[in-house]
C-alpha positions as CSV (number, residue, x, y, z in Angstrom):
1,M,-68.4,8.6,-21.5
2,K,-65.6,11.1,-22.4
3,S,-66.3,14.7,-22.9
4,I,-65.6,16.4,-26.2
5,T,-62.3,17.8,-25.1
6,G,-61.2,14.4,-23.9
7,A,-62.3,12.7,-27.1
8,L,-60.6,15.2,-29.3
9,G,-57.4,15.1,-27.2
10,F,-56.8,18.9,-26.8
11,R,-57.8,21.6,-24.5
12,I,-57.4,25.4,-24.9
13,A,-55.1,26.4,-22.1
14,S,-55.4,30.2,-22.2
15,P,-58.7,31.6,-20.8
16,V,-58.6,34.5,-23.3
17,A,-58.1,32.2,-26.2
18,S,-61.0,30.1,-25.0
19,G,-63.1,33.2,-24.7
20,L,-62.2,34.3,-28.2
21,Y,-63.2,30.8,-29.5
22,W,-66.6,31.1,-27.9
23,S,-67.0,34.7,-29.1
24,S,-66.4,33.5,-32.7
25,I,-69.0,30.8,-32.3
26,W,-71.6,33.3,-31.1
27,L,-70.6,35.7,-33.8
28,A,-71.2,33.0,-36.5
29,I,-74.6,32.2,-35.0
30,G,-75.4,35.9,-34.9
31,A,-74.3,36.4,-38.5
32,V,-76.6,33.5,-39.6
33,I,-79.5,35.0,-37.7
34,L,-78.9,38.5,-39.3
35,S,-78.6,36.9,-42.7
36,I,-82.0,35.2,-42.2
37,M,-83.4,38.5,-41.0
38,L,-82.2,40.3,-44.1
39,T,-83.7,37.8,-46.5
40,G,-86.9,37.0,-44.6
41,S,-88.1,40.4,-43.6
42,S,-88.3,44.0,-44.8
43,V,-85.2,45.1,-42.8
44,D,-82.7,47.0,-45.0
45,E,-78.9,46.8,-44.8
46,T,-78.9,50.5,-43.8
47,N,-80.9,49.8,-40.7
48,L,-78.8,46.9,-39.6
49,L,-76.1,48.7,-37.7
50,P,-77.7,48.5,-34.2
51,W,-78.3,44.8,-34.8
52,V,-74.6,44.3,-35.8
53,F,-73.5,46.1,-32.6
54,G,-75.9,43.9,-30.6
55,V,-74.4,40.7,-32.1
56,H,-70.8,41.9,-31.4
57,G,-71.8,43.0,-27.9
58,F,-73.4,39.6,-27.1
59,S,-70.4,37.7,-28.6
60,S,-68.0,39.7,-26.5
61,F,-70.2,39.2,-23.4
62,A,-70.2,35.4,-24.0
63,G,-66.4,35.3,-24.6
64,G,-65.8,37.4,-21.5
65,F,-68.0,35.1,-19.5
66,V,-66.2,32.0,-20.7
67,S,-62.7,33.5,-20.3
68,A,-63.3,34.7,-16.7
69,R,-65.0,31.4,-15.8
70,R,-61.9,29.5,-17.0
71,A,-59.6,31.9,-15.3
72,G,-61.5,31.8,-12.0
73,R,-60.1,35.2,-10.9
74,K,-60.1,38.8,-12.1
75,G,-63.3,38.6,-14.1
76,W,-63.4,42.1,-15.4
77,Y,-59.8,41.9,-16.4
78,F,-60.1,38.7,-18.4
79,G,-63.5,39.9,-19.9
80,L,-62.0,43.2,-20.9
81,A,-59.0,41.5,-22.4
82,N,-61.3,39.3,-24.4
83,G,-63.3,42.3,-25.6
84,L,-60.2,44.2,-26.7
85,M,-58.7,41.1,-28.5
86,Y,-62.1,40.4,-30.1
87,T,-62.3,44.0,-31.4
88,L,-58.8,43.9,-32.7
89,L,-59.5,40.6,-34.6
90,I,-62.7,42.0,-36.0
91,L,-61.0,45.2,-37.2
92,I,-58.1,43.3,-38.8
93,I,-60.5,40.9,-40.6
94,S,-62.8,43.7,-41.7
95,F,-59.9,45.8,-43.0
96,L,-58.3,42.9,-44.9
97,A,-61.6,41.6,-46.3
98,T,-63.4,44.8,-47.3
99,D,-60.9,47.6,-46.8
100,A,-63.1,49.1,-44.1
101,N,-62.7,52.8,-43.2
102,W,-62.0,54.2,-39.8
103,T,-65.2,55.9,-38.9
104,I,-67.1,56.6,-35.6
105,T,-68.2,53.0,-35.7
106,V,-64.8,51.7,-34.7
107,P,-64.5,53.5,-31.3
108,T,-68.2,52.7,-30.7
109,L,-67.5,49.0,-31.4
110,L,-64.5,49.1,-29.1
111,L,-66.5,50.6,-26.3
112,I,-69.4,48.2,-26.7
113,T,-67.2,45.1,-26.9
114,S,-65.0,46.2,-24.0
115,L,-67.8,47.0,-21.7
116,T,-69.9,43.9,-22.5
117,G,-66.8,41.7,-22.3
118,A,-65.9,43.1,-18.8
119,F,-69.5,42.7,-17.7
120,G,-69.6,39.1,-18.9
121,G,-66.3,38.5,-17.1
122,M,-67.7,39.9,-13.9
123,L,-70.6,37.4,-14.1
124,G,-68.5,34.5,-15.4
125,V,-65.9,34.6,-12.6
126,N,-68.7,34.0,-10.0
127,T,-69.9,30.9,-11.8
128,G,-66.6,29.0,-11.9
129,S,-65.9,25.9,-9.9
130,N,-62.9,27.6,-8.1
131,N,-65.2,29.4,-5.6
């Protein structure tokens, strides 16, 4: 039986691009969970910022893990690169979609995603098959 990548006929060559792909998947899952949380509970949108940072942090962690696992070396480097690229994409999308302002949340998001991406990379490089 062929794997999904073999059946579809393509494979993402860059470890960082692969990490960004998985980061976006986890971001979408987190956004759906936060939407369900907003509609199904008494959580206000004003109290949602820590949850949003948590979703971004976990998404960056997962992307850093995948990118370092694919690279097989320099886990913190590939995880940090994934976190920085992830933050850049989120900022570009949020600016273009909602004309977001540059507040203290931007450096906070950058710090969270960079650190969690690097940490995910450090863990992911040790789980690869290249060891």
